[in-house]
Backbone as CSV, one residue per row, in Angstrom:
resi,resn,N_x,N_y,N_z,CA_x,CA_y,CA_z,C_x,C_y,C_z
1,MET,0.828,-1.190,0.000,0.000,0.000,0.000,0.873,1.255,0.000
2,LYS,0.501,2.228,-0.813,1.240,3.485,-0.886,1.025,4.305,0.368
3,GLN,2.097,4.952,0.787,1.991,5.868,1.913,1.310,7.150,1.465
4,LYS,0.551,7.768,2.362,-0.087,9.048,2.088,0.160,9.992,3.252
5,TYR,0.302,11.261,2.905,0.482,12.307,3.903,-0.781,13.166,3.915
6,TYR,-1.428,13.246,5.084,-2.627,14.046,5.267,-2.248,15.314,6.017
7,LYS,-2.698,16.463,5.503,-2.419,17.756,6.142,-3.713,18.532,6.262
8,LEU,-4.128,18.807,7.486,-5.297,19.643,7.725,-4.848,21.095,7.592
9,ILE,-5.495,21.840,6.704,-5.125,23.237,6.480,-5.612,24.072,7.660
10,CYS,-4.694,24.818,8.270,-5.060,25.679,9.401,-4.843,27.148,9.003
11,ASN,-5.224,28.053,9.874,-5.149,29.487,9.572,-3.776,29.922,9.078
12,GLN,-2.723,29.500,9.750,-1.383,29.964,9.386,-0.947,29.462,8.010
13,ASP,-1.524,28.370,7.519,-1.148,27.837,6.212,-1.597,28.736,5.068
14,ARG,-2.552,29.611,5.320,-3.010,30.546,4.288,-2.011,31.677,4.078
15,ASP,-1.330,32.094,5.138,-0.467,33.277,5.048,1.003,33.013,5.321
16,ARG,1.296,31.901,5.938,2.683,31.586,6.295,3.077,30.248,5.692
17,THR,4.354,29.966,5.782,4.875,28.717,5.245,4.649,27.591,6.247
18,PRO,3.905,26.562,5.850,3.663,25.444,6.773,4.956,24.687,7.097
19,SER,5.003,24.135,8.283,6.113,23.257,8.636,5.637,21.818,8.494
20,ILE,6.583,20.930,8.274,6.276,19.499,8.249,7.236,18.804,9.195
21,GLY,6.788,17.723,9.756,7.605,16.985,10.711,8.822,16.351,10.058
22,LYS,9.833,16.141,10.862,11.070,15.507,10.382,10.770,14.131,9.791
23,ASN,9.876,13.371,10.437,9.554,12.033,9.913,8.890,12.110,8.544
24,VAL,8.038,13.104,8.327,7.386,13.271,7.028,8.425,13.667,5.981
25,ALA,9.282,14.636,6.308,10.312,15.095,5.372,11.249,13.954,4.990
26,GLU,11.673,13.186,5.969,12.682,12.166,5.716,12.084,10.842,5.232
27,ASP,10.950,10.424,5.792,10.380,9.125,5.429,9.463,9.186,4.204
28,PHE,8.646,10.219,4.111,7.702,10.312,3.005,8.324,11.018,1.789
29,PHE,8.899,12.196,2.006,9.509,12.936,0.897,10.928,12.455,0.596
30,ASN,11.449,11.577,1.453,12.773,10.968,1.246,13.893,12.001,1.214
31,LEU,13.854,12.950,2.142,14.838,14.028,2.194,15.796,13.829,3.348
32,LYS,17.022,14.152,3.118,18.040,14.187,4.173,18.838,15.478,3.949
33,LEU,18.254,16.595,4.366,18.877,17.900,4.124,19.655,18.368,5.348
34,ALA,20.731,19.077,5.080,21.470,19.746,6.151,20.747,21.061,6.456
35,ASN,20.983,21.615,7.632,20.367,22.892,7.991,20.703,23.934,6.925
36,GLY,19.669,24.655,6.459,19.834,25.689,5.445,19.699,25.192,4.012
37,GLU,19.642,23.887,3.796,19.510,23.352,2.436,18.050,23.310,2.010
38,SER,17.840,23.402,0.678,16.504,23.351,0.082,16.496,22.404,-1.097
39,VAL,15.297,21.956,-1.448,15.103,21.135,-2.643,13.736,21.496,-3.223
40,ASN,13.632,21.450,-4.550,12.354,21.652,-5.225,11.861,20.298,-5.712
41,LEU,10.657,19.931,-5.290,10.084,18.645,-5.671,8.919,18.853,-6.636
42,ASN,8.663,17.839,-7.455,7.585,17.890,-8.441,6.260,17.482,-7.811
43,PHE,5.253,18.337,-8.002,3.906,18.090,-7.493,2.917,18.247,-8.632
44,SER,1.785,17.555,-8.496,0.712,17.646,-9.475,-0.605,17.813,-8.730
45,PHE,-1.435,18.717,-9.251,-2.772,18.918,-8.706,-3.713,19.167,-9.873
46,LYS,-4.662,18.266,-10.079,-5.633,18.385,-11.175,-4.949,18.682,-12.514
47,ASN,-3.975,17.882,-12.852,-3.241,17.983,-14.121,-2.359,19.225,-14.243
48,ASN,-2.211,20.011,-13.199,-1.275,21.130,-13.189,-0.008,20.682,-12.478
49,GLN,1.126,21.038,-13.031,2.417,20.651,-12.468,3.050,21.835,-11.746
50,PHE,3.647,21.566,-10.595,4.302,22.601,-9.799,5.621,22.063,-9.262
51,LYS,6.555,22.954,-9.038,7.746,22.641,-8.251,7.555,23.381,-6.935
52,ILE,7.623,22.643,-5.852,7.438,23.248,-4.533,8.706,23.036,-3.722
53,GLU,9.156,24.114,-3.119,10.382,24.071,-2.309,10.088,23.518,-0.915
54,ILE,10.984,22.660,-0.464,11.008,22.225,0.934,12.415,22.534,1.431
55,ASN,12.515,23.187,2.583,13.852,23.450,3.121,13.921,23.102,4.591
56,LYS,15.143,22.904,5.019,15.398,22.661,6.443,15.933,23.961,7.008
57,ARG,15.301,24.443,8.039,15.667,25.733,8.634,17.142,25.752,9.014
58,LYS,17.726,26.944,8.959,19.150,27.097,9.279,19.436,26.845,10.752
59,THR,18.546,27.300,11.608,18.843,27.253,13.038,18.028,26.226,13.813
60,ARG,17.066,25.584,13.158,16.228,24.608,13.863,16.180,23.312,13.082
61,ASN,15.866,22.268,13.772,15.710,20.965,13.138,14.268,20.836,12.644
62,GLU,13.897,21.743,11.725,12.518,21.854,11.277,12.496,22.042,9.761
63,TYR,11.520,21.438,9.116,11.381,21.562,7.665,10.211,22.475,7.330
64,ARG,10.375,23.285,6.294,9.322,24.165,5.791,8.879,23.684,4.418
65,PHE,7.579,23.697,4.207,6.942,23.227,2.980,6.256,24.445,2.349
66,PHE,6.805,24.967,1.267,6.359,26.230,0.707,5.072,26.090,-0.126
67,LEU,4.099,25.442,0.451,2.795,25.237,-0.151,2.076,26.565,-0.375
68,ASN,2.306,27.527,0.516,1.620,28.816,0.422,1.936,29.568,-0.869
69,ARG,3.008,29.216,-1.559,3.355,29.889,-2.814,2.415,29.507,-3.959
70,ILE,1.670,28.411,-3.805,0.721,28.011,-4.856,-0.712,27.953,-4.321
71,LYS,-0.962,28.654,-3.234,-2.294,28.582,-2.623,-3.402,29.056,-3.562
72,ASP,-3.120,30.023,-4.436,-4.157,30.499,-5.353,-4.490,29.454,-6.417
73,GLU,-3.492,28.695,-6.841,-3.723,27.663,-7.845,-4.528,26.485,-7.282
74,ILE,-4.278,26.168,-6.023,-4.985,25.055,-5.389,-6.296,25.540,-4.757
75,ASP,-6.300,26.774,-4.309,-7.466,27.393,-3.680,-7.923,26.627,-2.436
76,TYR,-6.955,26.281,-1.589,-7.324,25.599,-0.349,-7.805,26.602,0.683
77,GLN,-8.678,26.127,1.545,-9.267,26.945,2.602,-8.975,26.302,3.951
78,VAL,-9.113,27.086,4.996,-8.943,26.575,6.353,-9.917,25.419,6.570
79,ASP,-9.421,24.352,7.160,-10.142,23.114,7.489,-10.258,22.138,6.321
80,ASP,-9.792,22.505,5.114,-9.692,21.525,4.034,-8.584,20.538,4.399
81,ILE,-8.613,19.360,3.789,-7.571,18.360,4.016,-6.839,18.120,2.700
82,LEU,-5.528,18.303,2.737,-4.685,18.023,1.591,-4.103,16.625,1.767
83,ILE,-4.262,15.785,0.759,-3.707,14.430,0.797,-2.664,14.334,-0.308
84,ILE,-1.479,13.899,0.052,-0.380,13.789,-0.913,0.067,12.334,-0.978
85,SER,0.167,11.834,-2.197,0.708,10.495,-2.432,1.811,10.626,-3.470
86,ARG,2.547,9.537,-3.673,3.691,9.594,-4.580,3.507,8.633,-5.752
87,GLU,3.764,9.146,-6.953,3.802,8.341,-8.174,5.173,8.573,-8.802
88,ASN,6.073,7.623,-8.633,7.458,7.744,-9.131,8.107,8.990,-8.530
89,ASP,8.456,9.987,-9.365,9.121,11.180,-8.825,8.187,12.386,-8.743
90,VAL,6.864,12.147,-8.784,5.877,13.223,-8.690,4.976,12.967,-7.485
91,PHE,4.721,14.017,-6.721,3.808,13.943,-5.590,2.439,14.448,-6.048
92,ILE,1.431,13.594,-5.909,0.075,13.896,-6.364,-0.721,14.460,-5.187
93,MET,-1.319,15.638,-5.399,-2.107,16.285,-4.354,-3.593,16.156,-4.652
94,GLU,-4.329,15.845,-3.615,-5.796,15.773,-3.679,-6.316,16.659,-2.559
95,LEU,-7.377,17.395,-2.805,-7.919,18.294,-1.798,-9.334,17.870,-1.439
96,LEU,-9.552,17.635,-0.162,-10.891,17.334,0.340,-11.427,18.595,1.002
97,ARG,-12.525,19.077,0.502,-13.105,20.336,0.985,-13.880,20.130,2.288
98,SER,-13.719,21.079,3.193,-14.401,20.997,4.489,-15.908,21.174,4.343
99,THR,-16.353,21.625,3.182,-17.796,21.783,2.960,-18.489,20.435,2.785
100,SER,-17.710,19.372,2.578,-18.271,18.015,2.454,-18.409,17.415,3.841
101,ASN,-19.436,17.804,4.564,-19.514,17.403,5.973,-20.481,16.253,6.257
102,ARG,-20.969,15.574,5.214,-21.772,14.369,5.469,-20.892,13.337,6.163
103,LEU,-21.447,12.556,7.038,-20.662,11.592,7.810,-19.984,10.536,6.945
104,ASP,-20.553,10.234,5.774,-19.953,9.232,4.906,-19.098,9.843,3.785
105,SER,-18.840,11.156,3.854,-18.024,11.807,2.825,-16.546,11.453,3.012
106,ASP,-15.786,11.550,1.941,-14.339,11.305,2.027,-13.693,12.245,3.035
107,TYR,-14.178,13.488,3.095,-13.645,14.462,4.054,-13.854,13.984,5.485
108,SER,-15.073,13.597,5.825,-15.372,13.153,7.196,-14.583,11.904,7.566
109,ILE,-14.431,10.990,6.623,-13.660,9.762,6.874,-12.189,10.108,7.121
110,ALA,-11.641,11.020,6.308,-10.245,11.435,6.486,-10.052,12.152,7.822
111,LEU,-10.997,13.008,8.178,-10.915,13.735,9.448,-10.923,12.764,10.625
112,LEU,-11.724,11.734,10.537,-11.752,10.701,11.577,-10.419,9.981,11.675
113,LYS,-9.831,9.630,10.518,-8.520,8.970,10.497,-7.471,9.825,11.183
114,MET,-7.562,11.140,10.982,-6.557,12.048,11.529,-6.656,12.159,13.046
115,GLY,-7.790,11.854,13.599,-7.940,11.811,15.052,-7.556,13.093,15.779
116,GLY,-7.890,14.246,15.200,-7.593,15.521,15.861,-6.204,16.057,15.576
117,LYS,-5.416,15.367,14.793,-4.047,15.838,14.469,-4.078,16.732,13.237
118,LEU,-3.065,17.585,13.105,-2.947,18.446,11.928,-2.239,17.736,10.780
119,HIS,-1.417,16.736,11.095,-0.648,15.984,10.113,-0.814,14.497,10.410
120,LEU,-0.818,13.702,9.368,-0.851,12.249,9.552,-0.155,11.586,8.374
121,LEU,0.715,10.671,8.672,1.397,9.885,7.650,0.943,8.452,7.795
122,ILE,0.253,7.931,6.768,-0.231,6.548,6.837,0.066,5.817,5.530
């Protein structure tokens, strides 16, 4: 089974650069960056291709995911869930809208899987 990264969009993700956990950066995105290093990875969303930068902060053991640079193209909103999977060297993004609040919707099922967390790697 393919691994997937679930990210619940929060207020700061609209205006600031989201952070991702070290385990997500290293295990899912397969990165081993030194402090201050960056890489641009290939992403796809609804047949649109993007290069998105991920960097490891200079002074902290923290990774930044520059998703906010393409927020207008994806049009994500607070409480939406972004799901990322990998196909070869491209990361495929799927967006589940928070407006899909039926209990049997993909959004509600994903929210349940996340169990109150902002990030989930499964």
